[in-house]
C-alpha angles and dihedrals in degrees: 000000000000125000127212113181103298097350131087123195143164107255090211093053107033113182121234090246126028115200106218108178106292092344129087113211124192127232091251091061093054093044092051094055102038097091100030116123098211095196092051091047094053103038096083093059110097102179123105116286132190118201117190115187136168117238091221098045105147095188102049114027116231090237089074091058090050092050091048092049089053093047095053116078095221110027135145116201121203115188112196109214111239091359116149130202091279108043123229119232089264091052091044088059092053091047093049091049088053091050092049091051091046097051092046092056 
C-alpha cells in the first residue's frame, strides 16, 4: 500500500482517480511519481534553494526537508517551530519573512 498525503492506494492497481483530501489526482500523477528518487532528482540543481518546513508536519516528516537541504548544493533550511503541513497565519508570517530574506540575497 502506498500513501500520498491523505490517500492510500495499491501501487499495482492504481485507481483512475485518487481522492487526496480536497484534491482529485489522476492515475498518471501517481504512476509518474512512484519510482522517483527525489534526492537523486534534486541533487544536480546548483542554484539557491529555500526550504521551509514545519517541525510538526504530520504528512511530510521534517527529516525529508533535512535530507533535501543536504542534497542541494546551495540550500537554506528554515524549520518553523510547531508548524504543521498547512501553516497557521503566525507560521505563514515566519515563512514569508524567510522568503523575503531569501529573494533579497
